[in-house]
C-alpha positions as CSV (number, residue, x, y, z in Angstrom):
1,X,-22.1,12.2,93.4
2,X,-20.3,14.2,90.1
3,X,-21.5,12.5,86.4
4,X,-20.8,14.1,82.6
5,X,-22.1,13.1,79.0
6,X,-20.7,12.6,76.2
7,X,-22.9,12.3,72.7
8,X,-21.8,10.8,69.5
9,X,-23.2,9.4,66.2
10,X,-22.7,6.6,64.2
11,X,-24.0,4.9,60.7
12,X,-23.7,1.4,60.1
13,X,-25.7,-1.7,59.1
14,X,-27.5,-5.0,60.6
15,X,-30.2,-7.4,60.4
16,X,-31.2,-9.9,63.0
17,X,-30.5,-12.8,63.9
18,X,-33.4,-15.2,65.0
19,X,-36.3,-12.4,64.3
20,X,-39.1,-12.8,62.5
21,X,-40.0,-9.8,61.3
22,X,-38.5,-6.6,58.3
23,X,-35.2,-6.3,61.1
24,X,-34.3,-10.1,59.2
25,X,-33.5,-8.1,56.2
26,X,-30.3,-7.0,56.6
27,X,-30.6,-2.5,56.9
28,X,-29.5,0.7,59.0
29,X,-29.4,3.3,61.3
30,X,-27.2,6.4,62.3
31,X,-27.1,5.8,65.6
32,X,-26.8,8.4,68.4
33,X,-24.6,7.1,71.3
34,X,-24.8,9.0,75.3
35,X,-22.4,7.6,77.4
36,X,-22.0,8.8,81.1
37,X,-19.7,8.7,84.2
38,X,-20.1,8.8,87.3
39,X,-17.7,9.5,90.4
40,X,-17.1,11.9,92.9
41,X,-13.7,12.3,93.0
42,X,-12.9,15.8,91.0
43,X,-8.9,16.3,89.6
44,X,-6.5,19.3,90.1
45,X,-9.2,21.7,88.0
46,X,-11.6,20.3,89.4
47,X,-13.5,18.2,86.1
48,X,-14.1,14.5,86.8
49,X,-12.7,13.8,83.4
50,X,-12.4,15.7,80.4
51,X,-14.3,15.6,77.6
52,X,-12.2,15.6,75.3
53,X,-11.0,13.3,76.6
54,X,-14.4,11.0,77.0
55,X,-15.4,11.8,73.8
56,X,-12.4,10.4,72.1
57,X,-12.8,7.4,73.7
58,X,-16.3,7.5,72.7
59,X,-15.1,8.4,69.0
60,X,-12.6,5.6,69.1
61,X,-14.3,2.9,69.4
62,X,-17.5,4.1,67.6
63,X,-14.4,4.1,64.5
64,X,-15.2,0.2,64.3
65,X,-18.5,0.6,63.5
66,X,-19.0,3.4,61.6
67,X,-20.1,2.3,57.9
68,X,-20.2,-1.3,58.4
69,X,-22.3,-4.3,58.4
70,X,-22.2,-5.2,62.6
71,X,-23.2,-8.8,61.0
72,X,-19.5,-9.0,59.3
73,X,-18.1,-7.7,62.6
74,X,-14.9,-10.1,64.9
75,X,-17.0,-8.9,67.9
76,X,-20.1,-9.5,67.0
77,X,-20.2,-13.1,64.7
78,X,-22.9,-15.5,65.7
79,X,-25.1,-12.9,68.2
80,X,-27.9,-10.3,67.1
81,X,-26.4,-7.2,67.5
82,X,-29.2,-5.7,68.2
83,X,-29.2,-2.5,69.9
84,X,-28.8,-3.8,73.5
85,X,-25.9,-5.9,73.0
86,X,-24.3,-3.0,70.8
87,X,-24.9,-1.1,73.9
88,X,-23.6,-3.4,75.6
89,X,-20.0,-3.3,73.8
90,X,-19.2,0.5,74.0
91,X,-19.9,0.0,77.6
92,X,-17.5,-2.7,78.2
93,X,-15.1,-1.3,75.9
94,X,-15.2,2.6,77.3
95,X,-15.4,0.5,80.7
96,X,-11.1,-1.2,80.0
97,X,-10.3,2.8,79.4
98,X,-12.6,5.3,81.5
99,X,-13.2,2.8,85.0
100,X,-15.8,6.2,85.5
101,X,-17.9,5.1,82.9
102,X,-21.6,4.3,84.7
103,X,-24.3,3.7,81.4
104,X,-23.8,3.4,77.6
105,X,-27.4,4.1,75.7
106,X,-27.9,3.6,71.9
107,X,-30.4,4.7,69.9
108,X,-31.6,4.1,66.5
109,X,-34.2,6.4,66.2
110,X,-35.0,9.6,67.1
111,X,-37.7,8.0,69.9
112,X,-36.2,4.6,70.7
113,X,-32.8,3.4,72.6
114,X,-30.6,0.5,74.2
115,X,-29.5,1.3,77.2
116,X,-26.8,-0.5,79.4
117,X,-25.4,-0.6,82.8
118,X,-23.9,-2.8,85.4
119,X,-24.8,-2.7,89.5
120,X,-22.9,-0.9,91.6
């Protein structure tokens, strides 16, 4: 089994719904995103997937979020856009493009992240 990882980032505002605390107020993060891909079959160049392709797809999804108020985006209307929800959103969008998508981790800070993956 081979595993690849690419990283990128985006900056955005959000606030949590149904939350009693400071995070119920609008605030922002510089999110770091890690996307993992797994597979067993390499291509004729002995690559699982070209890193350029992975970065292109990840960044096209992050462009939807970058410098936005996430709560106002249609995909998050009426739900609390926690890091857990954002990691699942990115995972699902990546999976539509790249079948070997395995996991997405979204870091709110350098010490706190949420990850989403599906059982094999």
